[in-house]
PAZAPA-4460 file (N, C-alpha, C; in steps of 0.05 Angstrom, whole numbers, plus 32768, in hexadecimal, padded with zeros to 4 digits):
% residues 157
    n_x    n_y    n_z   ca_x   ca_y   ca_z    c_x    c_y    c_z   seq   type   mol
   88FB   82C0   82DE   8907   82AB   82EB   88F5   829F   82FF     1      M     A
   88F6   8285   8301   88E8   8276   8317   88FA   8269   8328     2      I     A
   88F5   826D   8344   8905   825D   8357   88F2   8250   8368     3      E     A
   88FF   823A   8375   88F1   822A   8389   8903   821C   839E     4      W     A
   88F6   8215   83B2   8906   8207   83C7   88EE   81F8   83D6     5      K     A
   88ED   81DB   83D2   88DB   81CA   83DF   88EA   81B7   83F2     6      E     A
   88DC   81AF   8405   88E7   819D   8419   88D2   8188   841F     7      E     A
   88DB   816F   8421   88CB   8158   8428   88DB   8143   843C     8      R     A
   88CF   8138   844D   88DB   8122   845C   88D1   8107   8450     9      V     A
   88E6   80F7   844C   88E0   80DD   843D   88E8   80C5   8452    10      I     A
   88D7   80B5   8456   88DA   809D   8466   88EC   8087   845A    11      N     A
   8904   8091   8454   8918   807D   8449   8934   8087   8453    12      A     A
   8946   8076   8451   8963   8079   8459   896F   808E   8444    13      N     A
   8982   809F   844E   898D   80B4   843F   899D   80A7   8427    14      I     A
   89AA   808E   842C   89B8   8080   8417   89A7   8077   83FF    15      E     A
   898E   806D   8407   897D   8062   83F5   8972   8078   83E5    16      T     A
   896C   8090   83ED   8961   80A7   83DF   897B   80B2   83CC    17      V     A
   8992   80B2   83D8   89AA   80BE   83CB   89AE   80AC   83B0    18      W     A
   89AB   8093   83B3   89AF   8081   839B   899F   808A   8382    19      Q     A
   8987   8096   8387   8977   809F   8371   8984   80B7   8362    20      L     A
   8995   80C3   836D   89A3   80DB   8362   89BF   80D6   8353    21      F     A
   89C5   80BB   8355   89DD   80B2   8342   89D5   80B7   8326    22      R     A
   89EB   80BD   8317   89E5   80C3   82FB   89D6   80AD   82EE    23      E     A
   89E0   8092   82F1   89D1   807D   82E3   89B5   8079   82ED    24      E     A
   89AC   8084   8305   8990   8080   830E   897F   8098   8309    25      N     A
   898A   80AE   82FB   897B   80C6   82F8   8960   80BF   82E7    26      M     A
   895F   80AF   82D4   8946   80AB   82C5   8932   80A0   82D7    27      P     A
   8938   8092   82EE   8923   808A   82FE   8912   809F   830A    28      T     A
   8922   80B4   8311   8913   80CC   831F   890D   80E2   830B    29      I     A
   891A   80DE   82F1   8914   80F3   82DD   8910   80E4   82C3    30      M     A
   88F5   80D8   82C1   88EF   80C7   82A8   88F3   80D3   828F    31      P     A
   88F3   80EB   828D   88F4   80F8   8272   8912   80FA   826C    32      K     A
   8925   80F6   827C   8941   80F3   8274   8947   80D8   826B    33      V     A
   894B   80D5   8251   894C   80BD   8244   8969   80B3   8241    34      I     A
   897C   80C7   8244   8999   80BF   8242   89A8   80D0   8256    35      E     A
   89BD   80C5   8264   89CF   80D6   8275   89E8   80CB   8273    36      N     A
   89FA   80D7   8263   8A15   80C9   825F   8A2B   80DC   8268    37      K     A
   8A40   80D4   8274   8A55   80E6   827C   8A66   80EE   8265    38      P     A
   8A6D   8109   8262   8A80   8114   824D   8A98   8120   825A    39      V     A
   8A97   8124   8272   8AB2   8130   8282   8AAD   812C   829F    40      H     A
   8ABF   811A   82AA   8ABE   8115   82C5   8AD6   8123   82D6    41      M     A
   8ACC   812E   82EC   8AE2   813A   82FD   8AE4   8129   8316    42      E     A
   8AFB   8127   8321   8AFF   811B   833B   8AF2   812F   8350    43      E     A
   8AE1   8124   8363   8AD2   8132   8375   8AB8   813D   8369    44      G     A
   8AB1   8135   8352   8A97   8137   8345   8A91   8153   8339    45      V     A
   8A97   8168   834A   8A92   8183   8340   8A9F   818A   8326    46      V     A
   8A91   8193   8312   8A9C   8197   82FB   8A96   8184   82E5    47      G     A
   8A8F   816C   82EE   8A89   8157   82DC   8A70   815C   82CA    48      S     A
   8A71   8153   82B1   8A5D   815A   82A0   8A51   8142   8292    49      K     A
   8A34   8143   828E   8A2A   812C   8280   8A16   8136   826C    50      Y     A
   8A15   8126   8256   8A04   812C   823F   89E9   811D   8246    51      Q     A
   89D3   812F   8248   89BA   8123   824D   89A8   8128   8237    52      Q     A
   8994   8115   8232   8982   8117   821F   8965   8116   822F    53      K     A
   8955   8129   8227   893B   812B   8236   8925   812C   821E    54      Y     A
   8910   811D   8224   88FD   8117   8210   88E0   8123   8219    55      Q     A
   88D6   8135   8209   88BC   8141   820E   88AC   813B   81F6    56      E     A
   889B   8125   81F9   888A   811F   81E0   889F   8111   81CD    57      G     A
   889C   811C   81B4   88AF   8111   81A1   88C9   811F   819F    58      K     A
   88CB   8136   81AD   88E2   8147   81A9   88F7   813D   81BF    59      R     A
   8910   813B   81B6   8928   8135   81C9   893A   814B   81C9    60      V     A
   893F   8155   81E1   8956   816B   81E4   896C   815F   81F0    61      E     A
   8986   8166   81E4   899F   815E   81F0   89AD   8175   81F8    62      T     A
   89B8   8175   8212   89C5   818A   821D   89DB   817D   8231    63      Y     A
   89EB   818D   823C   8A02   8189   824E   89FA   8191   826D    64      I     A
   89FB   817E   827E   89F5   8182   8297   8A0F   8185   82A9    65      V     A
   8A15   819A   82B8   8A2E   819B   82C6   8A28   819B   82E5    66      E     A
   8A37   818B   82F4   8A35   8189   8310   8A45   81A0   831C    67      T     A
   8A35   81B1   832A   8A42   81C9   8335   8A45   81C8   8353    68      R     A
   8A38   81B4   8361   8A3E   81B0   837C   8A39   8195   8385    69      G     A
   8A49   8188   8398   8A46   816D   839F   8A4F   816B   83BB    70      F     A
   8A40   8159   83CD   8A4A   8154   83E8   8A3D   8139   83EF    71      E     A
   8A4D   8128   83F9   8A41   810E   83FF   8A4F   8106   841C    72      D     A
   8A3F   810C   8430   8A48   8103   844D   8A34   80F4   8459    73      T     A
   8A37   80E7   846E   8A23   80D8   847D   8A08   80E5   8483    74      I     A
   8A0B   80FF   848A   89F6   810E   8492   89E8   811E   847D    75      Q     A
   89F9   8124   8468   89EE   8138   8451   89F6   812D   8438    76      K     A
   89E7   812E   8422   89EA   8129   8408   89E3   8141   83F8    77      K     A
   89F3   8149   83E4   89EC   8162   83D5   89F6   815F   83BA    78      Y     A
   89E2   816A   83A7   89EC   8169   838B   89DE   8182   837C    79      K     A
   89EF   8192   836E   89E4   81A7   8363   89EF   81A6   8346    80      R     A
   89DA   81A8   8331   89DF   81A7   8317   89D7   81BE   8306    81      I     A
   89E0   81C3   82EE   89DA   81D9   82DD   89D9   81D4   82C3    82      N     A
   89C6   81DA   82B2   89C5   81D7   8295   89B4   81EC   8286    83      F     A
   89B8   81ED   826D   89A6   81FE   825D   8997   81EA   824C    84      V     A
   897C   81EF   8249   8969   81DE   823D   895F   81EF   8224    85      L     A
   8962   81E2   820D   8955   81EB   81F2   895E   8208   81F0    86      A     A
   8976   820F   81F8   8982   8229   81F4   8972   823F   81FE    87      K     A
   895B   8237   820D   8949   824D   8216   8945   8250   8238    88      A     A
   894E   823B   8243   894C   823B   8260   8966   8232   826F    89      F     A
   896F   8240   8282   8986   8239   8292   8979   822F   82AB    90      E     A
   8980   8216   82B3   8974   8207   82CA   898A   8201   82DD    91      I     A
   8987   820A   82F6   8998   8203   830C   8988   81F3   8322    92      D     A
   8990   81DB   832A   8982   81CA   833C   8993   81BF   8352    93      L     A
   8988   81BD   8369   8998   81B2   837D   8987   819E   838E    94      S     A
   8993   818A   8395   8988   8173   83A4   8998   8171   83BF    95      F     A
   8988   8174   83D4   8997   8173   83EF   8987   815D   83FE    96      T     A
   8998   814B   840B   898D   8134   8419   8996   8139   8436    97      L     A
   8989   8138   844C   8994   813B   8467   8989   8124   8476    98      E     A
   899A   8117   8486   8994   80FF   8494   8985   8107   84AE    99      K     A
   896B   80FC   84B1   895D   8105   84CA   8964   80F0   84DD   100      V     A
   8961   80D6   84D4   8967   80BE   84E3   896C   80A7   84CF   101      D     A
   8971   8090   84D9   8979   8079   84C9   8963   8073   84B1   102      D     A
   8948   8079   84B9   8933   8074   84A6   8925   808A   849E   103      S     A
   892D   80A3   84A0   8922   80BC   8495   8937   80D0   848A   104      T     A
   892C   80DB   8475   8940   80F1   8466   8930   8107   845F   105      T     A
   893A   811E   8464   8930   8138   8459   893B   813C   8441   106      R     A
   8928   8141   842C   892E   8146   840E   8929   8166   8409   107      F     A
   893D   8173   8401   8939   818F   83F9   8941   8192   83DD   108      I     A
   892C   819A   83CE   8930   819F   83B2   892B   81BC   83AB   109      Y     A
   8941   81C7   83A1   893F   81E4   8399   894B   81E8   837F   110      S     A
   8942   8200   8373   894D   8207   8357   8942   8220   834D   111      G     A
   894F   8226   8335   8942   823D   8324   8945   8235   8308   112      Q     A
   892F   8243   82FB   892C   8240   82DE   892A   825B   82D3   113      N     A
   893D   8260   82C1   893A   827D   82B4   893D   827C   8297   114      K     A
   892C   828E   828B   892E   828E   826E   8946   829D   8265   115      G     A
   8953   8292   8252   896E   829E   8249   8969   82AD   822F   116      T     A
   8951   82AA   8224   894C   82BC   820B   892F   82C3   820B   117      N     A
   8927   82D1   81F6   890B   82DB   81F7   88F5   82C5   81F8   118      F     A
   88FC   82AF   81E8   88EA   8299   81EA   88E7   828B   8203   119      V     A
   88FF   8286   8211   88FF   827B   822B   88F1   828C   823E   120      G     A
   88F4   82A6   823D   88E7   82B6   8252   88C8   82B7   824D   121      R     A
   88C1   82B7   8233   88A5   82B8   822C   8898   829C   8237   122      A     A
   88A4   8287   8232   8899   826E   8237   8897   826C   8258   123      V     A
   88AB   8277   8266   88A7   8275   8284   8891   8287   828F   124      M     A
   888E   829E   827F   8877   82B1   8288   885B   82A2   8284   125      K     A
   885A   8291   826D   8842   8282   8268   883C   826C   8279   126      L     A
   8854   825D   827F   8853   8243   828F   884F   824A   82AB   127      G     A
   885E   825D   82B4   885A   826A   82D0   8862   8257   82E6   128      G     A
   885D   8265   82FD   8864   8256   8316   8853   823C   831C   129      K     A
   883B   823D   8318   8828   8229   831A   8830   820F   830C   130      K     A
   8837   8210   82F5   8841   81FA   82E4   885B   81EF   82F1   131      N     A
   886D   8200   82F8   8886   81F9   8302   8883   81EB   831D   132      N     A
   8871   81F6   832C   886B   81EA   8346   8862   81CB   8345   133      N     A
   8852   81C6   832F   8847   81AD   832B   885D   819B   8324   134      K     A
   8871   81A3   8311   8888   8195   8309   889A   818E   8322   135      V     A
   889F   81A3   8332   88AF   81A1   834C   88A3   8188   835F   136      V     A
   8889   818B   8363   8878   8178   8374   8879   815C   836A   137      Q     A
   8877   8159   834D   8877   8141   8342   8892   8132   8346   138      E     A
   88A8   8143   8341   88C2   8138   8345   88C7   812E   8363   139      F     A
   88BF   813D   8375   88C2   8135   838F   88B2   811D   8396   140      M     A
   889B   811B   838F   888A   8103   8391   8897   80EB   8385   141      D     A
   88A5   80ED   836F   88B2   80DA   8361   88CA   80CE   8370   142      R     A
   88D8   80E3   837B   88F2   80DB   838B   88E7   80CD   83A7   143      V     A
   88D0   80D6   83B4   88C8   80C9   83CA   88BD   80AD   83C2   144      E     A
   88AD   80A9   83AF   88A2   808F   83A5   88B8   807D   83A0   145      K     A
   88CE   8084   8392   88E5   8071   838B   88F5   806D   83A0   146      E     A
   88F7   807D   83B5   8906   8079   83CE   88F9   8065   83DF   147      S     A
   88DE   8067   83E2   88CF   8055   83F2   88D1   8036   83E3   148      L     A
   88CD   8037   83C9   88D0   801E   83B9   88EA   8010   83BD   149      K     A
   8902   801F   83BB   891B   8014   83BE   891E   800A   83D9   150      Q     A
   8915   8018   83EF   8915   8012   840B   8908   7FF6   840F   151      E     A
   88F1   7FF5   8404   88E3   7FDD   8406   88F0   7FC3   83FB   152      E     A
   88FC   7FC8   83E1   890B   7FB2   83D3   8923   7FAB   83E5   153      E     A
   8931   7FBC   83F1   8948   7FB6   8401   8940   7FA6   8418   154      A     A
   8927   7FAC   8423   891F   7F9B   843C   8919   7F7C   8434   155      K     A
   8910   7F7A   841C   8907   7F60   8414   8920   7F50   840A   156      Q     A
   8937   7F5A   8408   894F   7F4B   8400   895B   7F3A   841A   157      K     A
***
């Protein structure tokens, strides 16, 4: 099992950053997610399920993502999702945004990835923490870059 918790301060309003985590905007921060459609919606969001398609090269994986935690207040935004990828990996992710001030947000990205079968565990041993760390940093960079871009576009309107 691989676990991580990374934190970064982004120079953008919490609402601007939070918009990127809306279901329809997920492909912006997760470009390999090529489809994300609701299959079961719950009032209050927790328990809602989405069918997601993820493309790696020519291969497309389809799986169900469940929202396990959700909070949307002025000071804090939180979303936790869980899914099984390729019948080999159980992935649990959480995105926390904390308002520092009107133009600054603390972004905390944490999660765990565990192999659910022999193949999954073997791939995780081979890929290891270093590769996972690279993926985590690239994701955080993308969230920061898109947040700053959205903030800039909003100023120009």
